[in-house]
C-alpha positions in Angstrom: 81.9 134.8 143.5 79.0 133.7 145.6 79.4 130.3 147.3 76.0 128.6 147.8 75.8 126.3 150.8 72.3 125.0 150.3 72.0 121.2 150.0 72.1 119.7 146.5 71.4 116.2 145.3 72.0 114.3 142.0 72.6 110.9 140.6 76.4 110.4 140.6 76.4 107.3 138.4 75.3 107.0 134.7 71.5 106.8 134.1 70.1 103.5 133.1 69.9 100.0 134.6 72.7 98.6 136.7 73.5 96.7 139.8 74.2 99.8 141.9 73.4 103.5 141.6 74.8 106.3 143.8 72.8 109.3 144.7 74.9 112.1 146.2 74.2 115.0 148.6 76.3 118.0 149.5 75.6 121.0 151.6 75.0 122.4 155.0 72.0 120.1 155.6 73.2 116.9 153.9 73.2 115.1 157.3 69.6 116.2 158.0 68.3 115.3 154.5 69.9 111.9 154.7 68.4 111.3 158.2 64.9 112.0 156.9 65.2 109.4 154.1 67.6 106.7 155.3 67.0 104.4 158.3 70.0 102.3 159.4 69.3 98.7 160.3 71.5 99.1 163.4 69.2 101.9 164.6 72.0 104.4 165.0 70.9 108.0 164.1 72.9 109.6 161.3 74.3 112.3 163.6 76.1 109.6 165.5 77.6 107.8 162.4 81.3 107.4 162.0 82.9 109.5 159.3 83.1 107.8 155.8 81.7 104.5 157.0 79.0 102.6 155.1 75.8 101.7 156.9 73.2 99.2 155.8 69.5 100.0 155.9 66.6 101.2 153.9 65.4 104.3 152.0 62.0 105.1 153.6 58.9 107.0 152.5 57.1 107.3 155.8 56.7 103.8 157.0 57.2 102.3 153.5 60.5 100.8 152.5 61.4 102.1 149.1 64.7 100.3 148.7 67.4 98.3 150.5 70.5 100.5 150.5 73.9 101.4 151.9 74.6 105.0 153.0 77.6 107.0 154.0 78.2 110.4 155.5 81.5 112.3 154.9 81.8 115.3 157.2 83.3 118.6 156.2 86.1 119.3 155.4 87.1 115.7 154.7 84.9 115.3 151.6 85.0 116.0 147.9 83.4 119.4 148.2 84.7 120.3 151.7 81.0 120.4 152.8 79.1 117.6 154.4 78.6 115.0 151.7 76.3 112.0 151.9 75.6 109.1 149.5 72.9 106.5 149.2 74.0 103.4 147.3 70.7 101.9 146.0 69.7 99.3 143.4 70.3 100.6 139.9 66.8 100.3 138.5 65.5 103.4 136.9 62.4 103.5 139.1 64.3 102.9 142.3 66.8 105.7 141.5 64.0 108.1 140.6 62.2 107.4 143.9 65.3 107.8 146.1 66.2 111.0 144.4 62.7 112.3 144.7 62.7 111.6 148.4 65.9 113.5 148.9 64.5 116.5 146.9 61.2 116.4 148.9 63.2 116.3 152.2 65.0 119.6 151.7 67.6 119.2 148.9 67.5 120.8 145.5 68.5 119.3 142.1 72.2 120.0 141.4 73.3 121.8 138.3 75.9 120.4 135.9 79.3 120.3 137.6 78.0 121.9 140.8 79.7 119.4 143.1 83.1 120.0 141.5 82.4 123.8 141.4 81.9 123.8 145.1 85.2 121.8 145.5 86.9 124.6 143.6 85.2 127.5 145.4 86.0 125.9 148.7 89.7 125.7 147.8 90.0 121.9 147.6 91.1 122.0 144.0 92.0 124.8 141.5 90.3 125.3 138.2 92.8 123.3 136.1 92.3 120.3 138.5 88.5 120.7 138.2 88.8 120.5 134.4 90.9 117.4 134.8 88.0 115.7 136.6 85.8 115.9 133.5 88.7 114.9 131.3 89.3 111.8 133.5 85.6 110.9 133.2 85.4 111.3 129.5 88.8 109.7 128.6 88.7 106.9 126.1 92.2 105.6 126.4 94.8 104.8 129.0 97.1 107.6 127.8 94.2 110.1 128.1 93.5 108.9 131.6 97.1 109.3 132.7 97.3 112.8 131.2 94.1 113.8 133.0 95.4 112.3 136.3 98.7 114.2 136.0 96.6 117.4 135.7 94.4 116.4 138.6 97.4 115.8 140.7 98.6 119.3 140.1 101.1 119.2 137.2 99.6 122.2 135.5 99.0 124.0 138.8 102.7 123.7 139.8 103.9 125.0 136.5 101.6 128.0 136.4 102.3 129.0 140.0 106.0 128.8 139.4 105.6 131.0 136.3 103.5 133.5 138.3 106.1 133.6 141.0 108.8 134.5 138.5 106.7 137.4 137.4 106.3 138.5 141.0 110.1 138.5 141.2 110.3 140.7 138.1 107.8 143.1 139.5 109.8 143.3 142.7 112.9 144.2 140.7 110.9 147.0 138.9 109.8 148.3 142.3 113.3 148.3 143.7 114.7 150.1 140.7 111.9 152.8 140.8 111.9 153.2 144.6 115.6 153.2 145.2 117.2 154.8 142.1 120.4 155.7 144.1 121.0 152.1 145.1 119.8 150.2 141.9 121.1 151.0 138.5 118.1 151.2 136.2 120.0 150.2 133.1 121.3 147.1 134.7 117.9 146.3 136.2 116.3 146.8 132.8 118.8 144.4 131.1 118.2 141.8 133.8 114.4 142.1 133.5 114.5 141.9 129.7 116.6 138.7 129.8 114.4 137.0 132.4 111.1 138.0 130.7 112.3 136.6 127.4 113.4 133.4 129.2 110.0 133.0 130.8 108.3 133.7 127.5 110.3 130.9 125.9 109.4 128.5 128.7 105.7 129.2 128.2 105.9 128.8 124.5 107.7 125.4 124.9 105.1 124.3 127.3 102.2 124.8 124.9 101.2 121.9 122.8 97.5 121.6 122.2 98.0 118.7 119.8 99.5 116.6 122.6 96.3 117.1 124.7 94.0 116.4 121.7 95.8 113.2 120.8 95.8 112.0 124.4 92.1 112.8 124.8 90.7 112.1 121.4 93.3 109.8 119.8 95.8 109.8 116.9 94.0 110.3 113.6 95.5 107.9 111.0 94.1 108.2 107.4 94.5 105.1 105.2 94.8 106.3 101.5 95.8 104.8 98.2 94.4 104.0 94.8 91.6 101.4 94.4 92.2 97.7 95.2 95.6 98.1 96.9 94.2 96.6 100.1 93.2 99.6 102.2 89.9 98.1 103.5 91.7 94.7 104.1 94.3 96.5 106.2 91.6 98.3 108.2 89.9 95.0 108.9 93.2 93.3 109.8 94.0 96.1 112.3 90.5 96.0 113.8 90.5 92.2 113.8 87.0 92.2 112.4 85.3 92.5 109.0 84.2 96.1 109.4 84.9 97.3 105.8 83.5 95.7 102.7 86.3 94.0 100.6 85.8 93.0 97.0 87.8 92.7 93.8 85.8 95.5 92.3 87.5 98.9 92.3 85.6 101.7 94.0 83.9 99.6 96.6 84.6 102.1 99.4 82.6 105.3 98.7 82.9 107.2 102.0 85.3 107.7 104.9 84.9 104.9 107.4 86.4 105.6 110.8 87.0 103.0 113.6 89.2 103.2 116.7 91.6 100.7 118.3 93.9 100.9 121.4 97.6 100.6 120.8 100.0 100.7 123.8 97.3 102.6 125.8 96.8 105.1 123.0 93.6 105.5 121.1 94.2 105.4 117.3 91.4 106.5 115.0 91.7 104.6 111.6 89.9 106.1 108.6 89.5 104.0 105.5 89.0 106.2 102.4 87.8 105.9 98.9 90.4 104.8 96.3 92.0 107.9 94.8 91.5 108.1 91.1 89.8 110.1 88.4 86.2 108.8 88.0 83.0 109.8 86.3 80.9 108.1 88.9 79.2 110.9 90.9 79.0 109.0 94.2 82.6 107.7 94.0 83.8 111.2 93.1 82.2 112.6 96.3 84.0 109.8 98.2 87.4 110.8 96.6 86.8 114.4 97.6 86.0 113.4 101.2 89.2 111.2 101.2 91.3 114.2 100.3 89.7 116.3 103.0 90.4 113.6 105.5 94.0 113.4 104.4 94.5 117.1 105.0 93.3 116.7 108.7 95.3 113.5 109.4 97.9 113.2 112.2 99.5 110.4 110.2 99.0 109.5 106.5 99.1 105.8 105.9 99.7 105.3 102.2 99.0 101.8 101.0 100.7 100.5 97.8 100.4 97.2 96.0 103.8 95.7 96.4 103.2 93.2 93.6 102.8 95.9 91.0 105.1 98.7 89.8 104.3 102.2 90.7 101.4 103.8 88.8 101.0 107.5 88.1 98.4 107.6 90.9 100.9 106.0 93.3 103.6 108.5 92.3 101.2 111.4 92.8 100.4 110.2 96.3 104.0 109.8 97.2 104.9 113.3 96.0 101.8 115.0 97.6 102.7 117.7 100.0 100.9 117.3 103.4 101.7 118.4 106.9 101.3 115.0 108.4 104.1 112.4 108.4 103.8 109.6 105.8 103.9 105.9 106.5 104.0 103.7 103.3 102.7 100.2 103.6 103.9 97.9 100.8 100.9 95.4 100.9 100.5 91.9 99.4 103.9 90.7 100.4 102.6 87.1 99.8 102.9 87.8 96.1 105.9 88.2 93.9 107.2 91.7 94.6 107.6 94.3 91.8 108.1 97.3 94.2 110.9 97.9 96.6 111.6 100.3 99.5 114.2 102.1 97.4 111.5 102.7 94.7 109.4 104.5 97.3 112.2 106.5 98.9 113.3 107.8 95.5 110.0 109.7 95.4 109.3 110.1 99.1 112.5 110.0 101.1 110.9 111.2 104.3 108.4 108.4 104.6 108.6 105.4 106.9 108.3 102.2 104.7 107.1 98.8 105.8 106.2 95.6 104.1 103.1 93.6 105.1 100.3 91.3 104.0 97.0 92.6 105.3 95.2 89.4 104.2 97.4 87.2 106.3 98.0 89.6 109.1 101.7 89.7 108.6 103.8 92.8 109.5 101.0 94.4 111.5 102.9 94.5 114.8 105.7 96.6 113.2 103.1 98.9 111.6 101.4 99.4 115.0 104.7 100.3 116.6 105.4 102.7 113.8 102.0 104.5 114.1 102.3 104.9 117.9 105.8 106.5 117.5 104.1 109.5 115.9 102.1 110.3 119.1 103.5 113.1 121.3 105.8 112.0 124.1 104.1 111.1 127.3 105.2 111.8 130.9 108.0 114.1 131.9 108.9 114.8 128.3 105.3 115.7 127.3 104.0 119.3 127.1 102.7 120.8 130.3 99.9 122.8 128.8 97.7 120.7 126.6 94.1 122.1 127.0 93.0 124.8 124.5 92.0 127.2 127.3 95.4 126.8 129.0 97.3 127.2 125.8 95.4 130.3 124.8 96.1 131.9 128.2 99.8 131.1 128.1 100.1 132.6 124.6 98.3 135.8 125.8 100.7 135.9 128.8 103.6 135.6 126.3 102.3 138.5 124.3 102.1 140.6 127.5 105.7 139.7 128.4 106.8 140.6 124.9 105.1 144.0 125.3 107.2 144.5 128.5 110.4 143.7 126.6 109.3 146.0 123.7 108.8 148.9 126.2 112.4 148.3 127.6 113.8 148.3 124.0 112.0 151.5 123.3 113.7 153.2 126.3 110.5 153.8 128.2 110.7 154.2 132.0 111.0 150.9 133.8 107.8 151.3 135.7 105.8 151.2 132.5 106.7 147.5 132.2 104.9 146.8 135.4 101.5 147.2 133.6 102.4 144.4 131.1 104.0 142.2 133.7 100.9 142.5 135.9 98.7 141.6 132.9 100.8 138.5 132.2 100.5 137.4 135.9 96.7 138.0 135.8 96.2 136.0 132.6 98.2 133.0 133.9 96.1 133.1 137.0 93.0 132.4 134.8 94.4 128.9 134.2 94.2 127.9 137.9 91.3 130.1 138.7 93.2 132.5 141.0 92.1 135.4 138.7 88.9 134.6 136.9 85.5 136.1 136.2 82.2 134.4 136.6 81.5 134.0 132.9 84.7 131.9 132.3 83.8 129.8 135.4 80.3 129.2 134.0 81.8 128.1 130.6 84.1 125.6 132.3 81.5 123.9 134.4 78.7 123.9 131.8 80.5 121.0 130.1 80.3 118.9 133.2 77.8 116.1 133.8 75.2 116.4 136.5 76.3 114.7 139.7 80.0 115.5 139.4 
């Protein structure tokens, strides 16, 4: 892979108006480009600046002051990219930012490509590929849990796991070489048995570490679909959880005609709540479309929140909902607890014994804390108990490595010479290396960094 060392520039903060904007430089001539644009009030030339210290001054175009700024120079290798990196902290007006960036480009820098700063950090060995991906996950995270998950990956959690797995494969390959090269000293049958057991154990470790759902929930949130027949209080419950009147609530059945999704944060976890059309047979064309969309949303839910009217006995529609077979766990909310109750928890469990059952009153906001705790409990475990590989690319690579290890075991079971397994073991090692970027082609690298924003 070719490492470009020319000097790049980009806006490192979001576009738009703000108090401060940061324009970043990186490359062999970052110091020179900065010196041609920024003049420090103290008069000290940029080449004499202390490392990583902010200096007050002005962005200049000839003798004209373009903006009052602060600037900093971070010398290689003590920088984000391990190149010379400079930043100008200017006022955040669109025109000011545009002029400062234009001055840098006119003074010898070129416009950075998406993710080029982080790509240089990877190619210069400061971070591996999984850590580079974590940078973008950290930027785009919409919840505390997602941020913590990305930070663990940035700090090397995935890297450590993958390197340890690759080292185990190196040990297996060493065992194969010893058995092949020293047949008089190493019993091949014993070596094959040991290799088989260790390959299967590693394969199982990789399988247990794969949980794409955990990463999706941490990054995008837990999808909770609120379902039930008309007028049981689904929209009222959504509004109560959001603490705002987001959904229209009336006494008329069929008010909700589409899937309405809003998000809240519960214990640092983003929870996506989807209010759906009341499930019933209807001749209304629009309402019928809403019912179809509701059923589609239910099939994709992480948690299915079934709302029943606790003041009424179960109807055939309620019973059909409780008996419905879905992959997601069910939480049953017996709503309208302020009214005389005609429905009990035992009535629900008789039809749906696996469901979690809670009593609440959406209109008064009673029982919502218990419901929130119940919903959060369905999120994957966080921290040391959570899955190690949660990104789709990492999970796919781990599964392919498992397949290669399984092929090695199959070769042993078929009685093939032990050195044949070296091909499959080497393939597994290579595939795992794609996660951290130790073995990777340019196309994969391009696909990873094309998702990055410019300036990072």
